[in-house]
C-alpha positions in Angstrom: 0.0 0.0 0.0 1.2 3.5 -0.9 0.4 6.3 1.3 0.4 10.0 0.2 0.9 12.7 2.9 -0.8 15.0 0.7 -1.7 17.7 2.9 0.4 17.4 6.0 3.3 19.9 6.3 6.2 19.1 8.4 5.5 20.3 11.9 2.1 21.7 10.8 -1.3 20.2 11.9 -3.1 17.9 9.7 -5.1 19.6 6.9 -7.9 17.5 5.6 -7.9 16.2 2.0 -11.3 16.7 0.3 -11.0 15.4 -3.2 -8.8 13.0 -5.2 -8.7 11.9 -8.8 -6.6 9.7 -11.2 -5.2 11.1 -14.4 -6.9 9.5 -17.5 -3.7 7.5 -18.4 -3.5 6.3 -14.7 0.2 7.7 -14.2 -0.7 10.5 -11.7 -3.0 11.3 -8.8 -4.2 14.8 -8.0 -5.5 15.8 -4.5 -6.9 19.0 -3.1 -7.9 20.1 0.4 -9.0 22.6 3.0 -5.5 24.3 2.5 -6.6 25.4 -1.0 -3.6 23.5 -2.6 -3.7 21.0 -5.4 -0.8 18.4 -5.3 0.1 16.0 -8.1 1.8 12.7 -7.4 3.2 9.7 -9.3 0.7 6.9 -8.8 3.4 4.2 -8.9 5.7 5.5 -6.1 4.0 8.5 -4.4 6.5 11.1 -5.7 5.4 14.5 -5.4 5.7 16.1 -8.8 3.7 19.4 -8.8 1.8 21.8 -6.6 -0.8 24.4 -7.6 -1.5 27.1 -5.2 -4.1 29.7 -6.2 -7.2 29.1 -4.2 -7.9 31.2 -1.2 -10.0 28.4 0.5 -11.0 24.8 0.5 -11.0 22.8 -2.7 -14.2 20.8 -2.8 -13.8 19.0 -6.2 -11.2 18.4 -8.8 -11.4 16.8 -12.2 -8.9 15.9 -15.0 -9.8 16.9 -18.5 -10.4 13.7 -20.8 -6.9 14.3 -22.5 -5.2 14.8 -19.2 -3.8 18.2 -20.4 -5.8 20.2 -17.7 -7.1 19.9 -14.1 -10.1 21.9 -13.1 -10.7 22.9 -9.5 -13.9 24.1 -7.5 -13.5 25.9 -4.3 -15.2 27.6 -1.3 -13.5 30.8 -2.6 -16.3 30.9 -5.2 -14.0 30.4 -8.2 -13.3 27.5 -10.7 -9.8 27.4 -11.9 -8.2 25.3 -14.7 -4.5 24.3 -14.6 -2.1 23.3 -17.5 -0.6 20.0 -16.2 2.5 20.5 -18.5 3.4 23.8 -17.0 1.8 23.6 -13.6 0.3 27.2 -14.4 -3.3 28.4 -14.3 -4.9 28.6 -17.8 -8.3 29.9 -16.8 -10.2 31.4 -13.8 -13.9 31.8 -13.6 -15.3 34.1 -11.0 -19.0 34.3 -12.0 -20.1 32.0 -9.1 -21.4 34.0 -6.0 -21.0 31.2 -3.4 -18.9 28.1 -2.8 -18.5 25.8 -5.8 -19.0 21.9 -5.3 -20.0 20.3 -8.5 -17.6 20.1 -11.4 -17.5 17.9 -14.6 -15.8 18.0 -18.0 -17.9 17.2 -21.2 -16.8 13.9 -22.7 -14.9 15.6 -25.5 -13.3 18.1 -23.2 -14.5 21.1 -24.9 -16.7 22.3 -22.0 -16.6 22.3 -18.3 -19.7 22.6 -16.0 -19.7 23.9 -12.5 -22.4 24.2 -9.7 -22.5 25.2 -6.1 -24.3 27.1 -3.3 -25.5 29.9 -5.7 -27.9 27.2 -7.1 -26.5 28.0 -10.7 -24.9 25.4 -13.0 -22.6 27.2 -15.4 -21.1 25.7 -18.6 -17.7 27.2 -19.6 -16.6 26.6 -23.1 -12.8 26.2 -23.2 -12.4 28.0 -26.5 -14.0 30.9 -25.2 -13.1 30.9 -21.5 -14.0 34.6 -20.6 -17.7 33.9 -19.3 -20.2 31.1 -19.1 -21.6 29.9 -22.3 -24.8 28.7 -20.7 -26.3 29.0 -17.3 -29.0 26.8 -15.8 -31.1 28.3 -12.9 -33.8 25.6 -12.2 -32.5 24.7 -8.7 -34.0 26.1 -5.7 -31.3 25.0 -3.4 -27.5 24.2 -3.7 -26.0 22.2 -6.3 -23.7 19.3 -5.3 -23.4 17.0 -8.3 -23.2 17.4 -12.0 -22.8 14.7 -14.6 -22.5 14.7 -18.5 -24.3 12.1 -20.5 -21.8 10.0 -22.5 -22.7 11.8 -25.7 -22.4 15.3 -24.2 -25.8 16.3 -25.2 -27.4 16.3 -21.7 -26.3 17.5 -18.2 -27.7 16.1 -14.9 -27.5 18.2 -11.8 -28.7 17.6 -8.2 -28.2 18.9 -4.7 -30.2 20.3 -1.8 -33.7 20.4 -3.4 -33.5 16.6 -3.6 -34.6 16.3 -7.3 -32.3 15.2 -10.1 -32.7 17.7 -13.0 -31.7 17.0 -16.7 -31.4 19.6 -19.3 -29.8 20.2 -22.6 -26.2 21.0 -22.4 -26.0 23.3 -25.6 -29.2 25.5 -24.9 -29.9 25.1 -21.0 -33.3 23.9 -22.0 -35.0 22.0 -19.1 -35.9 18.3 -19.9 -37.3 16.8 -16.8 -36.9 16.1 -13.0 -36.6 12.7 -11.3 -38.0 13.0 -7.6 -37.9 10.4 -5.0 -34.9 11.2 -2.7 -35.8 12.5 0.8 -32.4 14.3 1.5 -29.7 16.1 -0.4 -28.3 14.4 -3.5 -24.5 14.3 -3.4 -23.5 12.3 -6.4 -24.5 11.3 -10.0 -23.3 9.0 -12.6 -24.6 7.9 -16.1 -24.5 4.5 -17.4 -21.9 3.9 -20.1 -24.6 3.9 -22.9 -26.5 6.9 -21.5 -29.7 4.9 -20.9 -29.7 5.2 -17.1 -28.6 7.6 -14.4 -27.7 6.8 -10.8 -28.0 9.2 -7.9 -26.7 8.9 -4.3 -28.1 10.7 -1.4 -27.9 11.6 2.3 -31.2 9.6 2.5 -28.9 6.5 2.4 -30.2 5.3 -0.9 -28.8 5.0 -4.4 -31.5 5.3 -7.1 -31.5 4.3 -10.8 -33.5 6.3 -13.2 
């Protein structure tokens, strides 16, 4: 077993790690935590290879782009940042969210990034035009905790504190439908590989397949 002391500084108190993800090629692991720092490790030996330090608060979620060239991070500081994994430098910074950001997901082709959080807004950022959100979906009445693209990239599912799983068109933001049944906040979403089904997990202790 390998152990990565990812967010423990020498002589410093423990700093909780909040999110972790493998690179698409399986060679690296990225982690983020309450210290606002992203650390990159070699998966085979645990060697620390890079550090990204731009966030001012806890990193709630991180996600590698499908090609592994970028890492996106969502934070309590209300920003979404994108990092170039080759240079270890930030390539984009999105500041339109007005509260902490929790949900984060790349489109299957890596052309877009979706984010959502406590401001109840899901934003879709187009990487070719990173200055502002290409689409905004405002159908939620409480915080957004989870976002998932369909395998073809045509639909986005989002869920959170309002307990419903909402589905909408990724290109237009047009609402499609809501699946209801959970009795507590929904925290995770995952499409089946063929896009036929969507799974949701909730604080109510259940996993539902829609």
